[in-house]
GUKOLFI-215939 format. One record per residue (C-alpha): residue in one letter; x, y, z. Coordinates in nm, 2 decimals, always signed. Example, Ala and Ser with C-alpha at 12.3 -4.5 7.8 and 13.67 -1.06 7.14 Angstrom:
2
+------+--------+--------+--------+
: type :     c1 :     c2 :     c3 :
+------+--------+--------+--------+
:    a :  +1.23 :  -0.45 :  +0.78 :
:    s :  +1.37 :  -0.11 :  +0.71 :
+------+--------+--------+--------+
***
This chain:
348
+------+--------+--------+--------+
: type :     c1 :     c2 :     c3 :
+------+--------+--------+--------+
:    m :  +6.23 :  +1.69 :  +1.96 :
:    i :  +5.89 :  +1.65 :  +2.17 :
:    k :  +5.74 :  +1.92 :  +1.89 :
:    l :  +5.77 :  +1.70 :  +1.62 :
:    n :  +5.71 :  +1.39 :  +1.83 :
:    k :  +5.36 :  +1.52 :  +1.87 :
:    i :  +5.32 :  +1.60 :  +1.55 :
:    i :  +5.40 :  +1.23 :  +1.42 :
:    t :  +5.14 :  +1.10 :  +1.66 :
:    l :  +4.87 :  +1.40 :  +1.57 :
:    l :  +4.92 :  +1.28 :  +1.17 :
:    l :  +4.86 :  +0.92 :  +1.29 :
:    v :  +4.52 :  +1.03 :  +1.48 :
:    l :  +4.40 :  +1.16 :  +1.15 :
:    s :  +4.48 :  +0.85 :  +0.95 :
:    l :  +4.33 :  +0.68 :  +1.13 :
:    l :  +3.99 :  +0.94 :  +1.15 :
:    i :  +4.03 :  +0.96 :  +0.80 :
:    g :  +4.05 :  +0.55 :  +0.73 :
:    t :  +3.79 :  +0.45 :  +0.96 :
:    g :  +3.55 :  +0.78 :  +0.82 :
:    a :  +3.60 :  +0.68 :  +0.47 :
:    a :  +3.21 :  +0.53 :  +0.29 :
:    a :  +3.23 :  +0.22 :  +0.18 :
:    n :  +3.03 :  +0.33 :  -0.09 :
:    n :  +3.17 :  +0.11 :  -0.37 :
:    d :  +3.45 :  -0.10 :  -0.43 :
:    l :  +3.77 :  +0.17 :  -0.43 :
:    d :  +3.67 :  +0.23 :  -0.04 :
:    t :  +3.77 :  -0.12 :  +0.07 :
:    k :  +4.09 :  -0.31 :  +0.08 :
:    y :  +4.24 :  -0.41 :  -0.27 :
:    t :  +4.34 :  -0.83 :  -0.09 :
:    p :  +4.02 :  -1.00 :  +0.06 :
:    q :  +4.02 :  -1.27 :  +0.34 :
:    v :  +4.16 :  -1.55 :  +0.28 :
:    s :  +3.91 :  -1.79 :  +0.31 :
:    v :  +3.89 :  -2.15 :  +0.45 :
:    n :  +3.70 :  -2.29 :  +0.22 :
:    n :  +4.02 :  -2.28 :  -0.03 :
:    m :  +4.15 :  -2.60 :  -0.11 :
:    k :  +4.44 :  -2.67 :  -0.35 :
:    v :  +4.42 :  -2.87 :  -0.64 :
:    a :  +4.60 :  -3.01 :  -0.96 :
:    a :  +4.43 :  -2.97 :  -1.24 :
:    a :  +4.01 :  -3.03 :  -1.13 :
:    a :  +3.91 :  -3.18 :  -0.71 :
:    e :  +3.62 :  -3.46 :  -0.81 :
:    t :  +3.45 :  -3.65 :  -0.56 :
:    t :  +3.20 :  -3.93 :  -0.62 :
:    i :  +2.90 :  -4.01 :  -0.32 :
:    d :  +2.68 :  -4.30 :  -0.43 :
:    n :  +2.40 :  -4.17 :  -0.20 :
:    g :  +2.22 :  -4.50 :  -0.13 :
:    d :  +1.88 :  -4.45 :  -0.30 :
:    g :  +1.99 :  -4.52 :  -0.70 :
:    t :  +2.15 :  -4.17 :  -0.76 :
:    f :  +2.50 :  -4.01 :  -0.69 :
:    t :  +2.57 :  -3.73 :  -0.69 :
:    y :  +2.96 :  -3.59 :  -0.82 :
:    t :  +3.07 :  -3.28 :  -0.79 :
:    q :  +3.39 :  -3.08 :  -0.92 :
:    t :  +3.62 :  -2.78 :  -0.81 :
:    v :  +3.77 :  -2.57 :  -1.00 :
:    n :  +3.98 :  -2.27 :  -0.81 :
:    q :  +4.29 :  -2.09 :  -0.82 :
:    y :  +4.53 :  -2.37 :  -0.77 :
:    s :  +4.42 :  -2.61 :  -1.11 :
:    t :  +4.53 :  -2.65 :  -1.46 :
:    a :  +4.50 :  -2.67 :  -1.84 :
:    p :  +4.22 :  -2.68 :  -1.95 :
:    h :  +3.98 :  -2.60 :  -1.66 :
:    y :  +4.15 :  -2.28 :  -1.58 :
:    v :  +4.44 :  -2.10 :  -1.69 :
:    k :  +4.50 :  -1.74 :  -1.54 :
:    p :  +4.42 :  -1.49 :  -1.81 :
:    a :  +4.69 :  -1.21 :  -1.94 :
:    n :  +4.48 :  -0.95 :  -1.77 :
:    g :  +4.53 :  -0.95 :  -1.48 :
:    g :  +4.22 :  -1.08 :  -1.27 :
:    g :  +4.17 :  -1.47 :  -1.23 :
:    f :  +4.04 :  -1.65 :  -0.88 :
:    g :  +4.24 :  -1.51 :  -0.55 :
:    i :  +4.25 :  -1.23 :  -0.76 :
:    y :  +4.06 :  -0.89 :  -0.64 :
:    s :  +3.96 :  -0.84 :  -1.04 :
:    w :  +3.71 :  -0.56 :  -1.22 :
:    w :  +3.56 :  -0.49 :  -1.48 :
:    n :  +3.84 :  -0.53 :  -1.78 :
:    q :  +3.94 :  -0.80 :  -1.61 :
:    d :  +3.69 :  -1.09 :  -1.75 :
:    y :  +3.77 :  -1.43 :  -1.73 :
:    g :  +3.66 :  -1.80 :  -1.76 :
:    w :  +3.76 :  -2.15 :  -1.64 :
:    l :  +3.64 :  -2.51 :  -1.75 :
:    h :  +3.35 :  -2.77 :  -1.58 :
:    t :  +3.38 :  -3.13 :  -1.74 :
:    f :  +3.20 :  -3.45 :  -1.66 :
:    d :  +3.34 :  -3.71 :  -1.83 :
:    i :  +3.14 :  -4.03 :  -1.80 :
:    c :  +2.78 :  -3.81 :  -1.96 :
:    g :  +2.80 :  -4.02 :  -2.20 :
:    e :  +2.72 :  -4.34 :  -2.08 :
:    p :  +2.48 :  -4.58 :  -2.21 :
:    n :  +2.12 :  -4.57 :  -2.03 :
:    m :  +2.23 :  -4.29 :  -1.78 :
:    t :  +1.99 :  -3.99 :  -1.66 :
:    i :  +2.13 :  -3.60 :  -1.52 :
:    n :  +1.87 :  -3.56 :  -1.29 :
:    s :  +2.05 :  -3.22 :  -1.17 :
:    v :  +2.31 :  -3.01 :  -1.25 :
:    q :  +2.40 :  -2.66 :  -1.05 :
:    l :  +2.67 :  -2.44 :  -1.01 :
:    i :  +2.79 :  -2.37 :  -0.66 :
:    v :  +3.05 :  -1.96 :  -0.67 :
:    t :  +3.19 :  -1.88 :  -0.36 :
:    a :  +3.25 :  -1.48 :  -0.38 :
:    w :  +3.41 :  -1.24 :  -0.18 :
:    d :  +3.23 :  -0.86 :  -0.19 :
:    v :  +2.97 :  -0.85 :  -0.39 :
:    d :  +2.75 :  -0.53 :  -0.36 :
:    s :  +2.47 :  -0.68 :  -0.56 :
:    d :  +2.20 :  -0.55 :  -0.34 :
:    i :  +2.22 :  -0.15 :  -0.35 :
:    e :  +2.05 :  +0.00 :  -0.65 :
:    d :  +2.35 :  +0.11 :  -0.96 :
:    g :  +2.57 :  -0.17 :  -0.74 :
:    e :  +2.83 :  -0.48 :  -0.89 :
:    y :  +2.61 :  -0.73 :  -1.17 :
:    d :  +2.85 :  -0.92 :  -1.18 :
:    h :  +2.69 :  -1.18 :  -1.51 :
:    l :  +2.76 :  -1.57 :  -1.56 :
:    t :  +2.72 :  -1.78 :  -1.86 :
:    a :  +2.76 :  -2.10 :  -1.96 :
:    d :  +2.81 :  -2.25 :  -2.30 :
:    g :  +2.70 :  -1.84 :  -2.43 :
:    v :  +2.39 :  -1.89 :  -2.20 :
:    d :  +2.24 :  -1.71 :  -1.92 :
:    m :  +2.30 :  -1.91 :  -1.59 :
:    n :  +2.04 :  -1.85 :  -1.35 :
:    p :  +2.05 :  -1.63 :  -1.17 :
:    v :  +2.19 :  -1.42 :  -1.43 :
:    y :  +2.40 :  -1.27 :  -1.16 :
:    l :  +2.65 :  -1.32 :  -0.85 :
:    q :  +2.48 :  -1.25 :  -0.49 :
:    g :  +2.64 :  -1.10 :  -0.25 :
:    f :  +2.79 :  -0.87 :  +0.03 :
:    d :  +2.98 :  -0.60 :  +0.13 :
:    n :  +3.34 :  -0.71 :  +0.23 :
:    e :  +3.12 :  -1.05 :  +0.29 :
:    w :  +3.18 :  -1.41 :  +0.13 :
:    s :  +2.89 :  -1.58 :  -0.05 :
:    i :  +2.74 :  -1.86 :  -0.24 :
:    t :  +2.50 :  -1.85 :  -0.49 :
:    t :  +2.39 :  -2.17 :  -0.61 :
:    f :  +2.34 :  -2.15 :  -1.04 :
:    d :  +2.05 :  -2.41 :  -1.18 :
:    v :  +2.21 :  -2.55 :  -1.52 :
:    d :  +2.01 :  -2.68 :  -1.81 :
:    p :  +2.18 :  -3.01 :  -1.83 :
:    v :  +2.14 :  -3.02 :  -2.24 :
:    l :  +2.44 :  -2.73 :  -2.15 :
:    l :  +2.61 :  -3.04 :  -2.00 :
:    t :  +2.55 :  -3.34 :  -2.22 :
:    d :  +2.58 :  -3.22 :  -2.58 :
:    d :  +2.98 :  -3.20 :  -2.54 :
:    c :  +3.02 :  -3.35 :  -2.13 :
:    e :  +3.19 :  -2.95 :  -2.08 :
:    l :  +3.03 :  -2.59 :  -1.92 :
:    e :  +3.26 :  -2.29 :  -2.03 :
:    i :  +3.21 :  -2.08 :  -1.74 :
:    f :  +3.19 :  -1.65 :  -1.85 :
:    m :  +3.23 :  -1.39 :  -1.58 :
:    d :  +3.18 :  -1.05 :  -1.68 :
:    i :  +3.23 :  -0.86 :  -1.40 :
:    d :  +3.06 :  -0.50 :  -1.29 :
:    m :  +2.91 :  -0.55 :  -1.66 :
:    n :  +2.73 :  -0.22 :  -1.62 :
:    h :  +3.09 :  -0.01 :  -1.54 :
:    n :  +3.35 :  +0.05 :  -1.79 :
:    y :  +3.58 :  +0.23 :  -1.50 :
:    y :  +3.69 :  +0.10 :  -1.19 :
:    m :  +3.33 :  +0.11 :  -0.97 :
:    w :  +3.31 :  -0.28 :  -0.85 :
:    a :  +3.57 :  -0.56 :  -0.77 :
:    t :  +3.51 :  -0.93 :  -0.69 :
:    t :  +3.74 :  -1.20 :  -0.67 :
:    l :  +3.62 :  -1.54 :  -0.65 :
:    d :  +3.71 :  -1.86 :  -0.38 :
:    k :  +3.56 :  -2.13 :  -0.57 :
:    s :  +3.33 :  -2.28 :  -0.85 :
:    q :  +3.20 :  -2.61 :  -0.77 :
:    l :  +3.00 :  -2.82 :  -1.00 :
:    v :  +2.78 :  -3.04 :  -0.89 :
:    v :  +2.54 :  -3.33 :  -1.08 :
:    v :  +2.33 :  -3.56 :  -0.97 :
:    y :  +2.25 :  -3.87 :  -1.23 :
:    s :  +2.10 :  -4.21 :  -1.19 :
:    y :  +2.12 :  -4.52 :  -1.44 :
:    g :  +1.80 :  -4.60 :  -1.70 :
:    n :  +1.54 :  -4.48 :  -1.87 :
:    n :  +1.39 :  -4.25 :  -1.66 :
:    s :  +1.17 :  -4.01 :  -1.88 :
:    a :  +1.19 :  -3.57 :  -1.76 :
:    p :  +0.86 :  -3.45 :  -1.64 :
:    y :  +0.70 :  -3.23 :  -1.80 :
:    q :  +0.70 :  -2.83 :  -1.81 :
:    p :  +0.37 :  -2.70 :  -1.59 :
:    v :  +0.15 :  -2.50 :  -1.65 :
:    v :  +0.04 :  -2.24 :  -1.45 :
:    e :  -0.17 :  -1.96 :  -1.35 :
:    k :  -0.05 :  -1.64 :  -1.09 :
:    n :  -0.27 :  -1.46 :  -0.85 :
:    p :  -0.32 :  -1.20 :  -0.90 :
:    a :  -0.31 :  -1.18 :  -1.25 :
:    n :  -0.29 :  -0.79 :  -1.34 :
:    c :  -0.21 :  -0.52 :  -1.12 :
:    v :  -0.01 :  -0.65 :  -0.74 :
:    d :  -0.15 :  -0.46 :  -0.40 :
:    t :  +0.06 :  -0.50 :  -0.07 :
:    e :  -0.29 :  -0.70 :  +0.09 :
:    d :  -0.25 :  -0.94 :  -0.18 :
:    d :  -0.02 :  -1.27 :  -0.14 :
:    l :  +0.15 :  -1.35 :  -0.40 :
:    v :  +0.04 :  -1.73 :  -0.52 :
:    v :  +0.15 :  -2.00 :  -0.83 :
:    t :  -0.09 :  -2.25 :  -0.90 :
:    v :  -0.01 :  -2.55 :  -1.16 :
:    i :  -0.32 :  -2.65 :  -1.31 :
:    g :  -0.16 :  -2.90 :  -1.54 :
:    p :  -0.09 :  -3.09 :  -1.75 :
:    n :  -0.23 :  -3.41 :  -1.65 :
:    p :  -0.04 :  -3.67 :  -1.70 :
:    a :  +0.27 :  -3.50 :  -1.51 :
:    d :  +0.53 :  -3.73 :  -1.63 :
:    p :  +0.56 :  -3.96 :  -1.97 :
:    d :  +0.66 :  -4.24 :  -1.75 :
:    g :  +0.36 :  -4.23 :  -1.50 :
:    d :  +0.58 :  -4.11 :  -1.20 :
:    e :  +0.47 :  -3.92 :  -0.92 :
:    v :  +0.59 :  -3.54 :  -1.01 :
:    t :  +0.58 :  -3.34 :  -0.69 :
:    y :  +0.73 :  -2.92 :  -0.80 :
:    k :  +1.01 :  -2.73 :  -0.68 :
:    y :  +0.96 :  -2.33 :  -0.63 :
:    r :  +1.19 :  -2.10 :  -0.63 :
:    w :  +1.17 :  -1.75 :  -0.58 :
:    f :  +1.34 :  -1.42 :  -0.63 :
:    v :  +1.23 :  -1.05 :  -0.59 :
:    d :  +1.39 :  -0.70 :  -0.76 :
:    i :  +1.42 :  -0.44 :  -0.48 :
:    g :  +1.50 :  -0.18 :  -0.69 :
:    t :  +1.87 :  -0.30 :  -0.80 :
:    g :  +1.78 :  -0.35 :  -1.18 :
:    g :  +1.75 :  -0.77 :  -1.13 :
:    y :  +1.61 :  -1.03 :  -0.93 :
:    l :  +1.82 :  -1.23 :  -0.64 :
:    d :  +1.74 :  -1.53 :  -0.43 :
:    d :  +1.49 :  -1.38 :  -0.18 :
:    d :  +1.66 :  -1.53 :  +0.10 :
:    f :  +1.96 :  -1.35 :  -0.01 :
:    v :  +1.75 :  -1.00 :  -0.07 :
:    i :  +1.50 :  -1.03 :  +0.25 :
:    g :  +1.63 :  -1.32 :  +0.47 :
:    i :  +1.33 :  -1.53 :  +0.41 :
:    d :  +1.33 :  -1.81 :  +0.21 :
:    h :  +0.99 :  -1.94 :  +0.08 :
:    t :  +1.03 :  -2.29 :  -0.11 :
:    g :  +0.60 :  -2.32 :  -0.17 :
:    n :  +0.40 :  -2.16 :  -0.38 :
:    t :  +0.27 :  -1.88 :  -0.20 :
:    v :  +0.48 :  -1.57 :  -0.04 :
:    p :  +0.23 :  -1.42 :  +0.16 :
:    a :  +0.14 :  -0.99 :  +0.13 :
:    a :  +0.36 :  -1.00 :  +0.49 :
:    n :  +0.71 :  -1.04 :  +0.32 :
:    t :  +0.67 :  -0.80 :  +0.05 :
:    e :  +0.73 :  -0.43 :  -0.02 :
:    i :  +0.62 :  -0.11 :  -0.23 :
:    g :  +0.83 :  -0.12 :  -0.50 :
:    q :  +0.92 :  -0.52 :  -0.54 :
:    k :  +0.89 :  -0.69 :  -0.81 :
:    w :  +0.90 :  -1.09 :  -0.74 :
:    m :  +0.96 :  -1.34 :  -0.96 :
:    v :  +0.91 :  -1.78 :  -0.94 :
:    q :  +1.10 :  -2.04 :  -1.12 :
:    v :  +0.83 :  -2.37 :  -1.08 :
:    t :  +1.02 :  -2.70 :  -1.11 :
:    p :  +0.89 :  -3.04 :  -1.16 :
:    v :  +1.09 :  -3.32 :  -1.01 :
:    d :  +0.97 :  -3.74 :  -1.06 :
:    e :  +0.95 :  -4.01 :  -0.75 :
:    h :  +1.33 :  -4.08 :  -0.94 :
:    g :  +1.46 :  -3.71 :  -0.87 :
:    r :  +1.48 :  -3.62 :  -1.28 :
:    q :  +1.38 :  -3.25 :  -1.31 :
:    g :  +1.22 :  -3.15 :  -1.63 :
:    p :  +1.17 :  -2.79 :  -1.75 :
:    i :  +1.17 :  -2.49 :  -1.59 :
:    v :  +0.87 :  -2.22 :  -1.59 :
:    e :  +0.90 :  -1.87 :  -1.47 :
:    v :  +0.60 :  -1.73 :  -1.41 :
:    q :  +0.70 :  -1.31 :  -1.32 :
:    f :  +0.47 :  -1.15 :  -1.08 :
:    e :  +0.33 :  -0.70 :  -1.16 :
:    e :  +0.55 :  -0.40 :  -0.96 :
:    i :  +0.38 :  -0.39 :  -0.60 :
:    v :  +0.22 :  -0.09 :  -0.56 :
:    e :  +0.06 :  +0.01 :  -0.25 :
:    k :  -0.34 :  +0.01 :  -0.38 :
:    c :  -0.47 :  -0.13 :  -0.69 :
:    p :  -0.77 :  +0.06 :  -0.83 :
:    n :  -1.11 :  -0.13 :  -0.65 :
:    g :  -0.94 :  -0.36 :  -0.53 :
:    g :  -0.78 :  -0.53 :  -0.87 :
:    g :  -0.46 :  -0.68 :  -0.68 :
:    s :  -0.76 :  -0.98 :  -0.62 :
:    n :  -0.86 :  -1.02 :  -0.95 :
:    g :  -0.63 :  -0.89 :  -1.16 :
:    e :  -0.96 :  -0.64 :  -1.28 :
:    e :  -0.90 :  -0.24 :  -1.30 :
:    i :  -1.23 :  -0.15 :  -1.36 :
:    p :  -1.35 :  +0.21 :  -1.25 :
:    e :  -1.50 :  +0.22 :  -0.95 :
:    f :  -1.95 :  +0.25 :  -1.07 :
:    p :  -2.04 :  +0.60 :  -0.88 :
:    t :  -1.75 :  +0.74 :  -1.15 :
:    l :  -1.92 :  +0.64 :  -1.44 :
:    i :  -2.26 :  +0.80 :  -1.23 :
:    l :  -2.19 :  +1.11 :  -1.14 :
:    p :  -2.08 :  +1.28 :  -1.47 :
:    m :  -2.40 :  +1.12 :  -1.67 :
:    a :  -2.62 :  +1.29 :  -1.33 :
:    a :  -2.48 :  +1.60 :  -1.39 :
:    i :  -2.59 :  +1.57 :  -1.75 :
:    i :  -2.90 :  +1.49 :  -1.62 :
:    g :  -2.88 :  +1.78 :  -1.38 :
:    l :  -2.82 :  +2.00 :  -1.68 :
:    a :  -3.09 :  +1.88 :  -1.91 :
:    l :  -3.34 :  +1.97 :  -1.62 :
:    v :  -3.22 :  +2.34 :  -1.56 :
:    f :  -3.19 :  +2.38 :  -1.95 :
:    q :  -3.57 :  +2.26 :  -1.95 :
:    r :  -3.66 :  +2.43 :  -1.70 :
:    s :  -3.52 :  +2.76 :  -1.83 :
:    k :  -3.75 :  +2.72 :  -2.19 :
:    k :  -4.03 :  +2.72 :  -1.97 :
:    e :  -4.02 :  +2.97 :  -1.80 :
+------+--------+--------+--------+
***
């Protein structure tokens, strides 16, 4: 009996060691059931709230989760869905609506989709890419963002035209789009549609015209700068326009992710200091015009070259990669030297 107890104890210890020592390099090493989110809420078709912001604008929020019903959410037959750890072959979708989008004189200032997800491993090479679309159009950013075994929130900027054409957004999620086997999985707690709107005729500002510096080669000593140079006027109504900057970075994962998610710094101005960049990174910025009433105009997207240790001849600062002067002179000097040698040989 004593020996049997010792064997059982030894087996228990070994199982604990194996469990704690397993490398969590993919979702096959994690629990199949995520922790319960404190954000989870029971709703019928979809929970809706509207807030008067007191400045002439209103904020409408609609929440869809596992408790929502048709037409906003129908649990898919493939076994995936909200509140379920879902894999590459358990893709699914849901519907957001904004029924009053066709009211006379309504102006939609901005539209966002905010998705809360568990265990999104998008921060590593060959990581998890959960691709989201709205009415068949890539979301912005394209993928969910998050870390291993954590709840994460991804905010997507949505083109208002996708909502105003029929007052609906059909969202679809392609889970772990780069694999057709069990590699990565995630679960969604909720999806929120956030619409800021107002009333009255107010045209959107024009898409900005920008310049980037460096224009071409970027090295570790270069600040990344984007400058709005037009148009003038910036708004068809003559409204004052400011610009919103959203920076993304590819650290070698193959996709652009928010800078605050990847490096822990949220750059909100037109510049990323060289001290915040590293070799091998590729940066991109989206510039959004916003008029004095809060209405957003078309976004312009600017991508920078991959950062290298040193651009040839300081090419990073001015975008030129001109060979150094000595590299042109030395071959010529050698030719002249040979000519002199031959000339002396003939005289002798």
